[in-house]
All heavy atoms as an XYZ file, in Angstrom:
858
protein
N      69.058      5.962    -35.128
C      69.954      7.062    -34.831
C      69.463      8.306    -35.579
O      69.218      8.245    -36.778
C      71.374      6.676    -35.260
C      72.371      7.798    -35.116
S      74.019      7.313    -35.609
C      74.727      7.039    -34.024
N      69.338      9.454    -34.885
C      68.864     10.678    -35.540
C      69.879     11.201    -36.553
O      71.071     10.980    -36.429
C      68.674     11.672    -34.392
C      69.365     11.099    -33.215
C      69.572      9.639    -33.465
N      69.341     11.898    -37.533
C      70.193     12.488    -38.567
C      71.044     13.611    -37.977
O      70.625     14.309    -37.049
C      69.340     13.022    -39.695
N      72.213     13.786    -38.527
C      73.130     14.852    -38.108
C      72.588     16.201    -38.574
O      72.213     16.374    -39.724
C      74.511     14.601    -38.708
C      75.500     15.676    -38.408
N      76.020     15.875    -37.156
C      76.058     16.617    -39.202
C      76.855     16.903    -37.190
N      76.900     17.369    -38.424
N      72.542     17.178    -37.679
C      72.070     18.516    -38.039
C      73.156     19.253    -38.813
O      74.304     19.300    -38.387
C      71.705     19.317    -36.793
C      70.473     18.844    -36.093
C      70.122     19.795    -34.968
C      68.810     19.421    -34.343
N      68.437     20.387    -33.306
N      72.743     19.836    -39.934
C      73.704     20.593    -40.745
C      74.094     21.904    -40.075
O      75.216     22.361    -40.197
C      73.122     20.898    -42.110
C      73.006     19.701    -42.978
C      72.544     20.105    -44.334
N      72.423     18.937    -45.182
C      72.223     18.981    -46.470
N      72.107     20.144    -47.069
N      72.128     17.883    -47.166
N      73.144     22.530    -39.418
C      73.383     23.793    -38.725
C      72.907     23.637    -37.285
O      71.810     24.068    -36.928
C      72.628     24.930    -39.410
C      73.037     25.181    -40.842
C      72.224     26.305    -41.434
C      72.568     26.513    -42.893
N      71.779     27.591    -43.479
N      73.727     23.069    -36.429
C      73.265     22.778    -35.062
C      72.896     24.014    -34.242
O      72.085     23.928    -33.333
C      74.445     22.035    -34.435
C      75.620     22.358    -35.285
C      75.093     22.648    -36.656
N      73.436     25.163    -34.546
C      73.145     26.379    -33.784
C      72.075     27.252    -34.437
O      71.819     28.360    -33.983
C      74.422     27.202    -33.588
C      75.445     26.449    -32.781
O      75.099     25.715    -31.857
N      76.702     26.590    -33.131
N      71.456     26.752    -35.515
C      70.446     27.516    -36.242
C      69.140     27.533    -35.460
O      68.654     26.517    -34.988
C      70.213     26.910    -37.621
C      69.132     27.611    -38.417
C      69.390     28.832    -39.013
C      67.871     27.054    -38.553
C      68.412     29.486    -39.750
C      66.883     27.700    -39.287
C      67.159     28.915    -39.881
O      66.191     29.562    -40.598
N      68.575     28.722    -35.320
C      67.287     28.872    -34.649
C      66.403     29.704    -35.568
O      66.623     30.907    -35.740
C      67.477     29.561    -33.294
C      66.177     29.703    -32.541
O      65.131     29.975    -33.103
N      66.258     29.520    -31.226
N      65.406     29.063    -36.158
C      64.553     29.733    -37.147
C      63.829     30.933    -36.559
O      63.714     31.980    -37.204
C      63.550     28.735    -37.721
N      63.326     30.816    -35.333
C      62.581     31.916    -34.717
C      63.486     33.135    -34.509
O      63.080     34.272    -34.777
C      61.971     31.472    -33.398
N      64.693     32.905    -34.046
C      65.640     34.006    -33.833
C      66.025     34.651    -35.157
O      66.054     35.882    -35.268
C      66.909     33.490    -33.121
O      66.530     32.929    -31.868
C      67.914     34.604    -32.899
N      66.276     33.832    -36.163
C      66.638     34.350    -37.479
C      65.509     35.192    -38.050
O      65.748     36.275    -38.603
C      66.988     33.191    -38.430
O      68.075     32.458    -37.856
C      67.378     33.693    -39.801
N      64.262     34.720    -37.935
C      63.118     35.471    -38.468
C      62.931     36.779    -37.701
O      62.644     37.810    -38.297
C      61.845     34.623    -38.393
C      60.654     35.301    -39.025
S      60.892     35.855    -40.732
C      60.923     34.303    -41.569
N      63.108     36.748    -36.384
C      62.973     37.972    -35.590
C      64.051     38.985    -35.967
O      63.782     40.178    -36.061
C      63.038     37.664    -34.089
C      62.810     38.877    -33.211
C      61.459     39.538    -33.453
O      60.434     38.882    -33.498
N      61.462     40.847    -33.616
N      65.259     38.513    -36.211
C      66.338     39.404    -36.631
C      66.029     40.034    -37.987
O      66.273     41.225    -38.191
C      67.667     38.648    -36.684
C      68.196     38.282    -35.307
C      69.387     37.345    -35.347
O      69.767     36.869    -36.452
O      69.935     37.066    -34.275
N      65.493     39.235    -38.915
C      65.115     39.762    -40.229
C      63.990     40.783    -40.085
O      64.038     41.858    -40.688
C      64.690     38.628    -41.172
C      64.227     39.057    -42.560
C      65.340     39.806    -43.312
C      63.745     37.855    -43.362
N      62.979     40.465    -39.284
C      61.857     41.388    -39.057
C      62.361     42.719    -38.509
O      61.990     43.783    -38.999
C      60.839     40.765    -38.095
C      59.678     41.651    -37.669
C      58.806     42.031    -38.846
C      58.845     40.944    -36.614
N      63.224     42.658    -37.534
C      63.776     43.878    -36.930
C      64.589     44.678    -37.951
O      64.427     45.896    -38.059
C      64.648     43.520    -35.714
O      63.839     42.820    -34.764
C      65.243     44.750    -35.065
N      65.431     44.000    -38.707
C      66.273     44.685    -39.698
C      65.422     45.336    -40.787
O      65.668     46.489    -41.168
C      67.265     43.698    -40.309
N      64.413     44.622    -41.269
C      63.543     45.159    -42.316
C      62.790     46.381    -41.797
O      62.709     47.414    -42.474
C      62.570     44.074    -42.836
C      61.445     44.675    -43.641
C      63.336     43.048    -43.668
N      62.244     46.281    -40.593
C      61.491     47.403    -40.013
C      62.388     48.609    -39.766
O      61.996     49.746    -40.030
C      60.787     46.965    -38.734
S      59.396     45.842    -39.029
N      63.595     48.371    -39.286
C      64.536     49.472    -39.066
C      64.885     50.158    -40.383
O      64.949     51.389    -40.453
C      65.817     48.964    -38.397
C      65.624     48.602    -36.938
O      64.565     48.947    -36.352
O      66.523     47.940    -36.378
N      65.103     49.387    -41.410
C      65.451     49.940    -42.724
C      64.276     50.732    -43.311
O      64.476     51.791    -43.899
C      65.859     48.805    -43.670
C      66.218     49.263    -45.059
C      67.444     49.867    -45.312
C      65.346     49.085    -46.124
C      67.785     50.279    -46.589
C      65.670     49.504    -47.402
C      66.898     50.097    -47.625
O      67.219     50.524    -48.887
N      63.065     50.208    -43.148
C      61.876     50.830    -43.743
C      61.558     52.179    -43.117
O      61.144     53.110    -43.788
C      60.684     49.883    -43.616
C      59.487     50.269    -44.447
C      59.537     50.216    -45.829
C      58.307     50.674    -43.849
C      58.438     50.551    -46.608
C      57.206     51.006    -44.616
C      57.275     50.945    -45.990
O      56.184     51.282    -46.750
N      61.729     52.276    -41.813
C      61.507     53.558    -41.141
C      60.079     53.787    -40.708
O      59.457     52.920    -40.109
N      59.538     54.950    -41.045
C      58.209     55.354    -40.582
C      57.100     54.490    -41.172
O      57.208     54.023    -42.306
C      57.948     56.816    -40.952
C      58.891     57.774    -40.250
O      59.291     57.473    -39.110
O      59.229     58.810    -40.849
N      56.022     54.296    -40.409
C      54.881     53.518    -40.898
C      54.235     54.143    -42.133
O      54.274     55.355    -42.317
C      53.895     53.550    -39.728
C      54.676     53.966    -38.547
C      55.820     54.774    -39.045
N      53.640     53.278    -42.959
C      52.911     53.721    -44.142
C      51.502     53.167    -44.057
O      51.288     52.011    -43.730
C      53.601     53.229    -45.431
C      52.728     53.473    -46.645
C      54.937     53.924    -45.606
N      50.544     54.032    -44.340
C      49.126     53.655    -44.313
C      48.526     54.111    -45.638
O      48.667     55.277    -46.009
C      48.438     54.351    -43.136
C      47.013     53.911    -42.927
O      46.313     53.657    -43.934
O      46.585     53.829    -41.772
N      47.853     53.203    -46.343
C      47.328     53.558    -47.666
C      46.198     54.581    -47.612
O      45.774     55.081    -48.639
C      46.895     52.311    -48.438
C      45.715     51.582    -47.815
O      45.288     51.946    -46.702
O      45.219     50.636    -48.439
N      45.727     54.932    -46.428
C      44.689     55.962    -46.310
C      45.283     57.367    -46.348
O      44.575     58.347    -46.464
C      43.907     55.780    -44.999
C      43.105     54.487    -44.963
C      42.540     54.242    -43.614
N      43.628     53.854    -42.708
C      43.440     53.345    -41.505
N      42.236     53.169    -41.031
N      44.463     53.006    -40.750
N      46.598     57.446    -46.233
C      47.287     58.743    -46.251
C      47.992     58.918    -47.589
O      48.265     57.958    -48.294
C      48.301     58.798    -45.107
C      47.649     58.678    -43.752
C      48.678     58.666    -42.664
C      47.998     58.469    -41.304
N      48.960     58.271    -40.246
N      48.312     60.161    -47.918
C      48.993     60.417    -49.189
C      50.381     59.778    -49.178
O      51.037     59.693    -48.144
C      49.105     61.920    -49.447
O      49.860     62.539    -48.440
N      50.802     59.348    -50.349
C      52.065     58.643    -50.493
C      53.239     59.616    -50.407
O      53.237     60.672    -51.021
C      52.089     57.924    -51.838
C      53.296     57.069    -52.051
C      53.258     56.324    -53.366
O      52.239     56.395    -54.067
O      54.256     55.689    -53.699
N      54.239     59.239    -49.623
C      55.474     60.014    -49.510
C      56.456     59.445    -50.530
O      56.947     58.328    -50.371
C      56.042     59.900    -48.095
C      57.354     60.630    -47.917
O      57.825     61.292    -48.874
O      57.932     60.549    -46.816
N      56.717     60.185    -51.577
C      57.561     59.689    -52.657
C      59.014     59.474    -52.237
O      59.756     58.767    -52.914
C      57.484     60.636    -53.854
C      56.082     60.788    -54.452
C      56.100     61.810    -55.585
C      55.540     59.456    -54.933
N      59.435     60.089    -51.128
C      60.803     59.917    -50.644
C      60.950     58.715    -49.712
O      62.060     58.362    -49.324
C      61.264     61.174    -49.900
C      61.404     62.373    -50.833
O      61.713     62.155    -52.018
O      61.191     63.505    -50.374
N      59.829     58.093    -49.338
C      59.877     56.954    -48.416
C      60.423     55.719    -49.122
O      60.224     55.533    -50.314
C      58.470     56.668    -47.864
C      58.483     55.801    -46.654
N      58.603     54.443    -46.729
C      58.405     56.105    -45.340
C      58.591     53.946    -45.508
N      58.473     54.943    -44.650
N      61.095     54.877    -48.382
C      61.615     53.618    -48.906
C      60.449     52.796    -49.463
O      59.408     52.688    -48.825
C      62.326     52.825    -47.782
C      62.763     51.470    -48.262
C      63.499     53.619    -47.238
N      60.614     52.215    -50.637
C      59.546     51.423    -51.249
C      59.682     49.949    -50.861
O      60.730     49.505    -50.371
C      59.598     51.548    -52.768
O      60.703     50.824    -53.278
N      58.611     49.202    -51.117
C      58.654     47.755    -50.876
C      59.729     47.109    -51.750
O      60.417     46.180    -51.318
C      57.297     47.123    -51.173
C      56.179     47.450    -50.195
C      54.869     46.830    -50.672
C      56.506     46.982    -48.800
N      59.882     47.617    -52.965
C      60.909     47.083    -53.871
C      62.309     47.351    -53.324
O      63.187     46.492    -53.443
C      60.759     47.670    -55.279
C      59.564     47.153    -55.995
N      59.535     45.929    -56.618
C      58.333     47.679    -56.161
C      58.345     45.728    -57.147
N      57.587     46.785    -56.885
N      62.514     48.532    -52.728
C      63.813     48.842    -52.116
C      64.114     47.853    -50.986
O      65.232     47.360    -50.866
C      63.824     50.263    -51.541
C      63.742     51.341    -52.601
O      64.088     51.069    -53.769
O      63.307     52.467    -52.255
N      63.115     47.587    -50.171
C      63.281     46.644    -49.048
C      63.609     45.257    -49.583
O      64.537     44.599    -49.109
C      62.016     46.600    -48.162
C      62.121     45.514    -47.117
C      61.767     47.947    -47.509
N      62.837     44.814    -50.571
C      63.058     43.481    -51.142
C      64.468     43.353    -51.715
O      65.152     42.346    -51.482
C      62.013     43.200    -52.215
N      64.895     44.368    -52.440
C      66.241     44.342    -53.026
C      67.316     44.343    -51.949
O      68.296     43.601    -52.036
C      66.449     45.536    -53.955
C      65.634     45.443    -55.229
O      65.127     44.341    -55.545
O      65.477     46.488    -55.908
N      67.134     45.169    -50.948
C      68.135     45.307    -49.873
C      68.343     44.003    -49.105
O      69.449     43.642    -48.734
C      67.686     46.414    -48.916
C      68.464     46.523    -47.622
C      69.848     47.100    -47.857
N      70.520     47.428    -46.634
C      71.193     46.555    -45.886
N      71.261     45.302    -46.240
N      71.786     46.946    -44.775
N      67.254     43.252    -48.880
C      67.331     42.044    -48.072
C      67.248     40.755    -48.900
O      67.179     39.663    -48.334
C      66.247     42.061    -46.991
C      66.502     43.125    -45.964
C      65.909     44.370    -46.074
C      67.371     42.898    -44.905
C      66.157     45.363    -45.147
C      67.632     43.887    -43.972
C      67.025     45.129    -44.092
N      67.250     40.922    -50.222
C      67.210     39.780    -51.121
C      66.011     38.868    -50.827
O      66.148     37.650    -50.683
C      68.522     38.986    -51.067
C      68.678     38.071    -52.254
O      68.149     38.341    -53.328
N      69.383     36.975    -52.059
N      64.849     39.497    -50.700
C      63.598     38.780    -50.474
C      62.588     39.268    -51.505
O      62.841     40.237    -52.216
C      63.049     38.999    -49.039
C      62.837     40.498    -48.748
C      63.965     38.372    -48.009
C      62.243     40.803    -47.372
N      61.459     38.601    -51.586
C      60.428     39.033    -52.526
C      59.675     40.241    -51.969
O      59.691     40.495    -50.762
C      59.412     37.906    -52.793
O      58.706     37.624    -51.582
C      60.103     36.652    -53.314
N      59.015     40.955    -52.850
C      58.207     42.096    -52.432
C      57.095     41.620    -51.498
O      56.781     42.275    -50.502
C      57.626     42.838    -53.658
C      56.623     43.902    -53.233
C      58.748     43.455    -54.473
N      56.510     40.459    -51.792
C      55.458     39.900    -50.943
C      55.978     39.622    -49.533
O      55.323     39.934    -48.541
C      54.911     38.600    -51.548
C      53.836     37.941    -50.720
S      52.299     38.855    -50.658
C      51.650     38.457    -52.239
N      57.171     39.067    -49.430
C      57.765     38.788    -48.120
C      58.047     40.103    -47.391
O      57.809     40.209    -46.184
C      59.057     37.976    -48.291
C      59.725     37.614    -46.996
C      58.896     36.628    -46.218
C      59.661     36.101    -45.029
N      58.894     35.086    -44.325
N      58.532     41.096    -48.107
C      58.788     42.400    -47.499
C      57.489     42.982    -46.941
O      57.449     43.470    -45.811
C      59.409     43.354    -48.516
N      56.403     42.904    -47.720
C      55.104     43.419    -47.279
C      54.622     42.681    -46.037
O      54.165     43.291    -45.075
C      54.082     43.306    -48.404
C      52.732     43.899    -48.033
C      51.682     43.770    -49.116
N      52.148     44.258    -50.397
C      52.193     43.525    -51.511
N      51.774     42.288    -51.528
N      52.636     44.059    -52.619
N      54.735     41.355    -46.041
C      54.306     40.556    -44.883
C      55.084     40.955    -43.633
O      54.515     41.111    -42.555
C      54.508     39.063    -45.147
C      53.495     38.457    -46.064
C      53.787     36.970    -46.225
C      52.926     36.327    -47.257
N      53.230     34.893    -47.423
N      56.395     41.104    -43.771
C      57.214     41.483    -42.616
C      56.837     42.871    -42.100
O      56.746     43.081    -40.880
C      58.701     41.437    -42.981
C      59.285     40.042    -43.156
C      60.660     40.121    -43.807
C      59.363     39.309    -41.820
N      56.599     43.795    -43.003
C      56.252     45.160    -42.584
C      54.856     45.220    -41.968
O      54.626     45.987    -41.026
C      56.387     46.124    -43.756
C      57.832     46.331    -44.210
C      57.871     47.036    -45.549
C      58.625     47.081    -43.156
N      53.925     44.418    -42.451
C      52.605     44.345    -41.831
C      52.743     43.748    -40.439
O      52.177     44.254    -39.466
C      51.618     43.540    -42.697
C      51.245     44.340    -43.953
C      50.357     43.173    -41.909
C      50.449     43.553    -44.986
N      53.524     42.675    -40.324
C      53.751     42.057    -39.021
C      54.402     43.044    -38.065
O      54.053     43.104    -36.884
C      54.647     40.805    -39.166
O      53.997     39.870    -40.022
C      54.904     40.154    -37.821
N      55.323     43.838    -38.581
C      56.005     44.829    -37.752
C      55.178     46.069    -37.463
O      55.603     46.955    -36.727
N      53.989     46.148    -38.042
C      53.106     47.286    -37.795
C      53.466     48.540    -38.570
O      53.018     49.632    -38.236
N      54.262     48.384    -39.629
C      54.709     49.551    -40.386
C      54.027     49.712    -41.738
O      54.288     50.681    -42.447
C      56.231     49.494    -40.604
C      57.072     49.555    -39.344
C      58.551     49.505    -39.705
C      56.766     50.796    -38.542
N      53.168     48.773    -42.102
C      52.517     48.825    -43.404
C      51.072     48.408    -43.219
O      50.782     47.373    -42.620
C      53.232     47.882    -44.377
C      52.887     48.102    -45.823
C      53.525     49.095    -46.554
C      51.931     47.325    -46.458
C      53.224     49.296    -47.899
C      51.629     47.520    -47.791
C      52.277     48.504    -48.509
O      51.984     48.710    -49.829
N      50.162     49.214    -43.722
C      48.739     48.963    -43.533
C      48.002     49.120    -44.861
O      48.250     50.067    -45.596
C      48.180     49.949    -42.506
O      46.798     49.804    -42.371
N      47.122     48.171    -45.133
C      46.304     48.232    -46.346
C      44.851     47.953    -45.961
O      44.560     47.526    -44.845
C      46.739     47.178    -47.383
O      46.497     45.879    -46.832
C      48.199     47.324    -47.754
N      43.964     48.157    -46.899
C      42.549     47.869    -46.675
C      42.383     46.408    -46.247
O      41.680     46.113    -45.281
C      41.720     48.147    -47.953
C      40.300     47.659    -47.800
C      41.747     49.623    -48.299
N      43.049     45.507    -46.942
C      42.902     44.085    -46.649
C      43.517     43.704    -45.306
O      42.928     42.924    -44.555
C      43.515     43.251    -47.776
C      43.178     41.777    -47.792
C      41.674     41.536    -47.734
C      43.763     41.117    -49.028
N      44.669     44.261    -44.968
C      45.274     43.923    -43.673
C      44.393     44.414    -42.530
O      44.242     43.737    -41.514
C      46.692     44.493    -43.555
O      46.701     45.903    -43.466
N      43.790     45.581    -42.704
C      42.882     46.087    -41.662
C      41.617     45.233    -41.565
O      41.094     45.001    -40.479
C      42.547     47.550    -41.922
C      43.735     48.490    -41.680
C      43.341     49.951    -41.775
N      42.837     50.323    -43.085
C      43.602     50.687    -44.121
N      44.918     50.705    -44.004
N      43.057     51.031    -45.276
N      41.128     44.733    -42.712
C      39.947     43.869    -42.700
C      40.245     42.576    -41.945
O      39.430     42.125    -41.132
C      39.482     43.547    -44.121
C      38.260     42.663    -44.152
C      37.742     42.428    -45.547
C      36.484     41.570    -45.491
N      35.885     41.407    -46.802
N      41.395     41.981    -42.192
C      41.788     40.758    -41.492
C      41.848     41.029    -39.989
O      41.338     40.247    -39.182
C      43.144     40.228    -42.008
C      43.694     39.151    -41.095
C      43.000     39.709    -43.425
N      42.450     42.137    -39.610
C      42.548     42.472    -38.188
C      41.177     42.688    -37.573
O      40.922     42.268    -36.442
C      43.445     43.701    -38.010
C      44.893     43.406    -38.358
C      45.754     44.641    -38.458
O      45.273     45.763    -38.401
N      47.052     44.434    -38.627
N      40.274     43.306    -38.313
C      38.913     43.531    -37.827
C      38.173     42.205    -37.645
O      37.511     41.984    -36.621
C      38.157     44.419    -38.818
C      36.728     44.713    -38.413
C      36.003     45.536    -39.470
O      36.618     46.465    -40.028
O      34.830     45.225    -39.738
N      38.281     41.307    -38.617
C      37.624     40.002    -38.520
C      38.175     39.193    -37.351
O      37.430     38.530    -36.631
C      37.784     39.226    -39.835
C      37.068     39.823    -41.048
C      37.470     39.085    -42.321
C      35.560     39.805    -40.855
N      39.479     39.280    -37.148
C      40.103     38.581    -36.017
C      39.592     39.146    -34.698
O      39.281     38.405    -33.763
C      41.629     38.697    -36.103
C      42.333     38.025    -34.982
N      42.866     38.729    -33.939
C      42.567     36.713    -34.728
C      43.417     37.884    -33.085
N      43.247     36.660    -33.547
N      39.486     40.464    -34.625
C      38.986     41.111    -33.404
C      37.532     40.721    -33.128
O      37.106     40.680    -31.968
C      39.116     42.627    -33.518
N      36.782     40.403    -34.181
C      35.392     39.972    -34.023
C      35.293     38.516    -33.581
O      34.207     38.026    -33.308
C      34.625     40.151    -35.337
C      34.421     41.582    -35.737
C      33.813     41.715    -37.132
O      33.453     40.737    -37.776
N      33.724     42.952    -37.603
N      36.424     37.832    -33.537
C      36.442     36.458    -33.052
C      36.373     35.381    -34.115
O      36.210     34.207    -33.788
N      36.492     35.743    -35.385
C      36.472     34.737    -36.434
C      37.721     33.863    -36.355
O      38.793     34.336    -35.946
C      36.390     35.382    -37.818
C      34.984     35.667    -38.349
C      34.310     36.752    -37.549
C      35.025     36.007    -39.807
N      37.594     32.617    -36.749
C      38.725     31.695    -36.749
C      39.610     31.961    -37.967
O      39.193     32.641    -38.912
C      38.251     30.229    -36.805
O      37.618     30.008    -38.072
C      37.300     29.907    -35.668
N      40.792     31.377    -37.925
C      41.713     31.506    -39.053
C      41.052     30.987    -40.330
O      41.110     31.628    -41.379
C      43.028     30.745    -38.762
C      43.901     30.642    -40.002
C      43.788     31.418    -37.626
N      40.385     29.841    -40.245
C      39.721     29.263    -41.414
C      38.622     30.190    -41.939
O      38.477     30.370    -43.151
C      39.134     27.899    -41.065
N      37.871     30.782    -41.043
C      36.799     31.696    -41.458
C      37.368     32.943    -42.128
O      36.822     33.421    -43.120
C      35.938     32.091    -40.257
C      35.094     30.960    -39.719
C      34.444     31.317    -38.389
O      35.055     31.960    -37.531
N      33.200     30.886    -38.220
N      38.454     33.459    -41.595
C      39.066     34.667    -42.160
C      39.648     34.370    -43.540
O      39.477     35.152    -44.472
C      40.133     35.255    -41.217
C      39.488     35.720    -39.915
C      40.872     36.416    -41.893
C      40.475     36.109    -38.836
N      40.306     33.218    -43.695
C      40.860     32.883    -45.009
C      39.742     32.693    -46.026
O      39.878     33.091    -47.177
C      41.748     31.621    -44.961
O      41.006     30.540    -44.415
C      42.990     31.845    -44.150
N      38.630     32.114    -45.604
C      37.498     31.945    -46.511
C      36.884     33.300    -46.879
O      36.554     33.561    -48.031
C      36.433     31.056    -45.862
C      35.286     30.724    -46.772
C      34.299     29.763    -46.141
O      34.722     28.835    -45.436
O      33.093     29.968    -46.364
N      36.750     34.171    -45.909
C      36.137     35.491    -46.113
C      36.990     36.381    -47.021
O      36.467     37.101    -47.865
C      35.936     36.171    -44.752
C      35.477     37.596    -44.800
C      33.971     37.737    -44.993
O      33.242     36.777    -44.721
O      33.554     38.825    -45.418
N      38.297     36.332    -46.842
C      39.187     37.255    -47.559
C      39.812     36.658    -48.816
O      40.261     37.401    -49.690
C      40.333     37.729    -46.652
O      41.119     36.588    -46.269
C      39.815     38.456    -45.437
N      39.887     35.344    -48.875
C      40.554     34.699    -50.001
C      42.068     34.685    -49.873
O      42.767     34.230    -50.773
N      42.571     35.173    -48.742
C      44.018     35.169    -48.517
C      44.492     33.778    -48.134
O      43.747     32.992    -47.563
C      44.388     36.120    -47.375
C      44.344     37.598    -47.653
C      44.591     38.371    -46.367
C      45.368     37.979    -48.690
N      45.735     33.512    -48.413
C      46.340     32.278    -47.932
C      46.654     32.465    -46.447
O      46.783     33.578    -45.947
C      47.605     31.967    -48.716
C      47.290     31.625    -50.151
C      48.495     31.157    -50.888
C      48.061     30.810    -52.304
N      49.118     30.320    -53.113
N      46.774     31.350    -45.782
C      46.982     31.343    -44.331
C      48.178     32.210    -43.904
O      48.081     32.983    -42.964
C      47.156     29.899    -43.868
C      47.338     29.735    -42.386
C      47.467     28.248    -42.043
N      47.932     28.046    -40.706
C      47.161     28.014    -39.636
N      45.865     28.177    -39.767
N      47.670     27.825    -38.435
N      49.298     32.097    -44.577
C      50.506     32.837    -44.193
C      50.304     34.344    -44.294
O      50.739     35.095    -43.417
C      51.694     32.406    -45.035
N      49.636     34.798    -45.335
C      49.380     36.228    -45.493
C      48.435     36.727    -44.414
O      48.629     37.803    -43.844
C      48.774     36.517    -46.863
O      49.676     36.197    -47.872
N      47.408     35.950    -44.152
C      46.425     36.334    -43.152
C      47.059     36.360    -41.761
O      46.811     37.268    -40.974
C      45.254     35.346    -43.216
C      44.095     35.700    -42.346
S      44.137     34.891    -40.751
C      44.492     33.244    -41.161
N      47.917     35.393    -41.467
C      48.562     35.353    -40.154
C      49.509     36.534    -39.948
O      49.666     37.011    -38.832
C      49.292     34.024    -39.958
C      48.377     32.818    -39.777
C      49.196     31.536    -39.711
C      47.506     32.962    -38.547
N      50.128     37.025    -41.013
C      50.991     38.205    -40.900
C      50.177     39.399    -40.413
O      50.633     40.167    -39.571
C      51.648     38.521    -42.243
N      48.968     39.532    -40.915
C      48.097     40.636    -40.495
C      47.711     40.496    -39.026
O      47.728     41.465    -38.270
C      46.832     40.686    -41.348
S      47.136     40.977    -43.095
N      47.369     39.287    -38.635
C      46.979     39.041    -37.239
C      48.152     39.249    -36.312
O      48.021     39.861    -35.246
C      46.359     37.638    -37.085
C      45.016     37.576    -37.809
C      46.201     37.271    -35.622
C      44.398     36.205    -37.849
N      49.330     38.765    -36.700
C      50.511     38.956    -35.860
C      50.840     40.430    -35.707
O      51.230     40.872    -34.641
C      51.721     38.199    -36.450
C      51.636     36.695    -36.285
S      51.402     36.167    -34.579
C      52.886     36.769    -33.811
N      50.652     41.190    -36.761
C      50.871     42.631    -36.676
C      49.935     43.259    -35.653
O      50.344     44.105    -34.864
N      48.698     42.809    -35.643
C      47.711     43.320    -34.682
C      48.095     42.930    -33.262
O      48.057     43.742    -32.350
C      46.331     42.768    -35.024
C      45.232     43.227    -34.101
C      43.894     42.578    -34.473
O      43.853     41.463    -34.954
N      42.831     43.307    -34.233
N      48.508     41.687    -33.071
C      48.865     41.192    -31.734
C      50.122     41.889    -31.226
O      50.164     42.363    -30.088
C      49.049     39.672    -31.770
C      47.719     38.980    -32.013
C      49.693     39.176    -30.478
C      47.817     37.495    -32.323
N      51.139     41.972    -32.061
C      52.423     42.534    -31.627
C      52.379     44.037    -31.419
O      53.114     44.572    -30.595
C      53.514     42.200    -32.656
C      53.870     40.720    -32.804
C      54.850     40.538    -33.946
C      54.437     40.170    -31.511
N      51.521     44.704    -32.175
C      51.536     46.163    -32.146
C      50.298     46.759    -31.511
O      50.086     47.958    -31.592
C      51.723     46.690    -33.568
C      52.986     46.153    -34.184
O      54.067     46.421    -33.690
N      52.867     45.344    -35.212
N      49.517     45.918    -30.899
C      48.351     46.395    -30.153
C      47.255     46.829    -31.023
O      46.370     47.515    -30.829
């Protein structure tokens, strides 16, 4: 007999999409580290505090949402565009799989 579900209506994908949307809406305009920093823009720490998540999780969500860009996230996207596998990209960059996939998802979702 299967175990009883504690949250029968819980859908992880829907919950994550709702969080991604809320974080991106709160963050506002995209930030790119190649441009000068806007001191009035919401910070990663503000996002993390607002949603009770870590700064790393906030960064991953914003990269996935296409609102945050760094040298490393662009490198991952470039390697993916060149056809490298997930394993090759993680070896090349030293990133963990989850961080690297956030960069790729940002590229896929945001063109």
